[in-house]
N, C-alpha and C positions, 0 to 999 in steps of 0.2 A: 424614395421606398414604398410608400402609401399607396400610391398608383400603381403598383405593381401587385401588390395583395389582391388574391381573390376572395380573401373574408371582408367581412364588414368591421372596418376600424374608423372609430371616432372619439368626439370627446364631448360630453352632453352637458349643458351646464345648468345649473341648479335654477334657474327660471324656468326650465321646462323646454328649452329647446336645444338642438342640435348646434354646437358651435365649430365642428372640423367635423368631416367625413371624407373616404375616400370614393373614387368612383366605382368601386365595387357595389354602393349602396344602389346608384341607378342601372348597373349591369344585371346584377340581383332581383331589385325590387320593382325595377321601372321608373322611379321618385325622380323628378327633374332636380338640380340643385336648387332652385327656387321653393320649390315645394318643401323640401327636407328643411329648408332654413326657416320656412316661415309656418310649418304643421307643429303643434306641441309632439314631442316624440309619443306621448302615451296613447296618441290617436293612431300611430304606425301600429301599434301592439293590437292584436284580435281582441274584440270587448271580451270575450270569455277569460282571456289573459291578464285582464288589466290589474283586478285588484292584488293577484299574486306579483306582478311586476310593480307594481307600487311598494309593496313591501318589500321589495328588494332595492329598490333604487333609494328608499329611506336609509337602509343601511349602509348604501354607498354615500350618499349625502354625509352620513356620520363619519365619514372615515374607513368604513369597512372594505371589504373584498368578496367578491363571488365567483367562484372556479368552475362550476358548471350548473347552469341555469337555462332551460328551455320554453321558449315561449313561441306564439306563432307572430309574425311580422306581416301586414298587408301587402300583398301586390297590388300594383294598379290596374291588371287584368282582373281583378276580383276576386282573386284566389289568395293564397297566403304562403309562407314560406316558416320552416320549423328551423328556427335558429339557436343555435348553443352557443350562449355568452359567458364571457368571464369578463370580471371588471375592477378597478380598484379607484376608490373614491378619494380625491385630492381637494380638501375643504381649504386649502392655501390657494388655490386656483380657481375655486367656486366652481367645481365641476367633478366628474366622475369622466376615467377613459374605458372604453370598453372595445371588445373585440368579439365579432359574431361568426359560426360556422353553422354555413346551410348544411342541414343534415336531414333534409326533407325525405331524401330516397331511403337513407338508413332505417328513418321513422316508419316509411312505407313498408320497407321490405320485413322489419323488426314486427310490426302488426298483422302483416300476411303469414310470419312464420309463427307469430303467436296462433292466430285463428288455425293455422294448418295442425297446429301441435295440441289444441283443444279438441278439432274434430278427430284426429287421430286416437287422443286418450278416449273419446265417447266411443269411438268405434271399437277400440280394444275392448273396453269395458262389457259394450254389448257383445263383444265375440268370447271374451269370457262367461259372460252369463249365459250364452246360446250353448257353448261347451259344456258347462255345468249342467244345464237343465236337459238337455239333450242327451248327457250322458247318463245323468239320473234316471231320466225317465226311459230310455232303454236298459237299465240295469235290473229291474224288474220283469218283464216280460223275457229277457234272457236266462235270467235264474229258471224261470217255469220251464222254458226250450229244452236247457241244460240237463234240468232234473228229470223231464221225460224221457228224453234222448240217453241218459244214464239209467235208467228202468228199464228201456227196451233193449239196451246194450245185457243188462245183466241178467233179465228174463229170457231172453230169445236168443243170446249171445251162443252159437253154435248147434243151434236148433234149426236154424235157418241154412242155407248152403252158402258156402266161402265168399261169395259175391257180395251178398247179404251183410254178413258180419262185417265185410270191407266198408262198405258203404256205410255203415253205423257207426264205425270207427272212426272216417273222416267228417262225419257230422258230429261225433262228440268231441273230437279234436277241434274244428272249427269252433265249435260254440266256447269252449272253454279258451280259445286263442281272442275271441271276442269280448269275452269276460275280462278277461287280462287286460286288453286294449283299453276297455269302458273304464276299469278302475284307476288304469295311468291317466287316463285323461281326464278324470274325475280330480287325481291327485294334482296334475299340471294347474288345471284350472282353479284350483283352490288357493294356488300358491299367490295367484294376484289377485284373488277377490275376497280372501280372508286377510282382516286386520293382524298385523305382526304383534306377538307378546317379546317385547325386546326384554332380554335380562341378559346378567351376567351367566355366561355357560362355561363351566369347568368341561375343558375338551378330556380330560382323562377321563372324568366319569361318564359324559357322553358316550365316548368309543366304548367303552366296557358295557353299557346297556346296548349298544346298539349289536355288539359282539355276541351278547346273550341270546339277541333276538336272530340272529343268524347262525347258531350253533350248528342246527340241522344240514344246510347248506356248504357252511366249513366242513363238518364233519365227513360229510358223503364224498368230499373232493380230496379229504386227506389235507386239507390245505390249513398252511402256518399263518397266522397272523400277528407280526410285532408290533407292539407300542414303544417308542423310543422316549421315555421319559426324561425330563418333566415336559407335556405338552402343553400347559399353560391354559388361558382363556380366553374368550373372545365375547363380544357383546352382539345377540342375536336372538332368533326366535327358535328355541332349543329344539320344538318340532322338527321346523323346516332343515335346521344344521343336522339334524338326526337322518333326514331324509336323503340330506346331501351325500354324507359320508357313508351312510349304507347303499346307496349307491353306487359308489365308488368301490367300496369294497366287494360288493357282489359282482361287478364287473371285473373286477382283478382276478376271483378266482374263477369266475366262469370261462372269460377267454384266455384258455392256458390249454395247450395240447396235450399234456401230462407225458410228452417223450421224456423231457429233462426232469423227472420228479415231479413230487407234487407243488401245486402254486405255493409262492411264499410271499407275503404282503405286509410292506413296513409301511407304517404311519409315523412322522415326525412333523415337527412345525419348528418354525424359523419367525423369530420378531425382528421387526424392526422397526424405525422412527413413527411408522404411520399405523401397522397393524402388524397382521399374523397371518402366516404363509404356511398352509397345511399341505403336506406333500404325502402321495399316496403312491407307494414303489410298489412295482410288481415284475414278476418274472415270466408275463405270459407271451402273448403271439405278437405283441407288437403292434406299432399303425405305420402305414408308410408315409412318408413326408406330404404326399400330395391329397391325403386324406384327414390329415390333423384338424382343419377346421371342420370338414364335413361332418364327423361323428356328432357334433353335437346339434344338429340340425334335425328337427321332429322327422320321425319314422325313418329317417336316412341311415340303410343298415348297409355294413359293408360285408355281410356274410349272409347266407340264406339260412333258413329256419330251422333246415335239415341239420345245419352244422351246429350252431348256437340259438336258441329259443330266446323270445324278447320279444317286444313291441316298438323299440326304434325310439322311446322316449324317454328314457333314463337318464342320459346325459343333457338332453334339453332341458330337464328337468333341474338337473345340478346347476347349471347354465343360469336359469331363471332364479333360482333360489341366492344363487352368489350375487349375482346384478341386483337382486333386491335387497340386499344387505349393504350395497355401495361397493360390492367386489367384483374379483371375477376369476375366470377357471380357465386351464389351459394347459396341455400335456406337451410332454419331450418324449419323442419314442423313437424306435428303429424296428423296422420289422425284423421279427424274429429274436429280440433281446429284453422285449419288455417295455414297459413305461413308466411314467411319471406322470401324475396328474397334480398339478399345483392349484391349490384355491387359496386366493389372497382376499381379506377381509379388514376392514379398516378397524380400528381399536375402537372407535366411539361405538 
């Protein structure tokens, strides 16, 4: 049985030498039987790992066990292999029994993944910083352009020919859309760059405050927003969670045809063992099955600006906030029958 195992199996004596070993030692490390018998086993360990290994051996000599210890074992080709050891001391036998699994490739892949993750994190941080700086620096000149275009429209609207008025209107509309886009980009970049201020957030209080800020938009569409009490509480950043539910309510009111009466939005919660799910239900235009993941991508719009205004960032911002809180967001919907947006947030 020992000869069939691909793992390193053996018995190491308290005198510092291997007493028993299987063929895997030679197959994996290149050491001949005589070399393994005559070489103190600590010399097979990479010099940088010997002190830690000696401490493990002391525990085994005392009759202890080890379940997962990794050290580098030297190969006869001058390299080394990463070996995951488990062992059991046996003072009565004057040795300890060991089993080692080669995890060199796993270690290499983990190291490579860690490097890639670190590179991706730095790249994301640089991108967020760039987006924030670019958006911030663009805002000021755009404000000036918008102000002068509006002044031009106010003073000379109707005094020039119809084509000139039309051109001025296009320019003002474009500048206002650009301002909305920059504002949304700034909000999106702040989600990742600003430290979260986590607190216990009462969802009822939060939603009442959000609805107060949406009074005009809700009133213009004669919408009805219903809160199903009790809503409970959740841990998180109050400002970011407010942005999340505000976007969901705004979308529910906006994406409505008006053919079947005014918009009706219902907000409820459901508690489970691990967290809270917030459900935002509407009677709007609905979303086709094939587009339900697409709507969470930045700038990805399902409708033209002539149908519904917006920058295409709101739902991607919602996803970013949910994920930053360790949660997730998804939608259940059918075209023409409304939607239910679910936001699950962990309890902690």
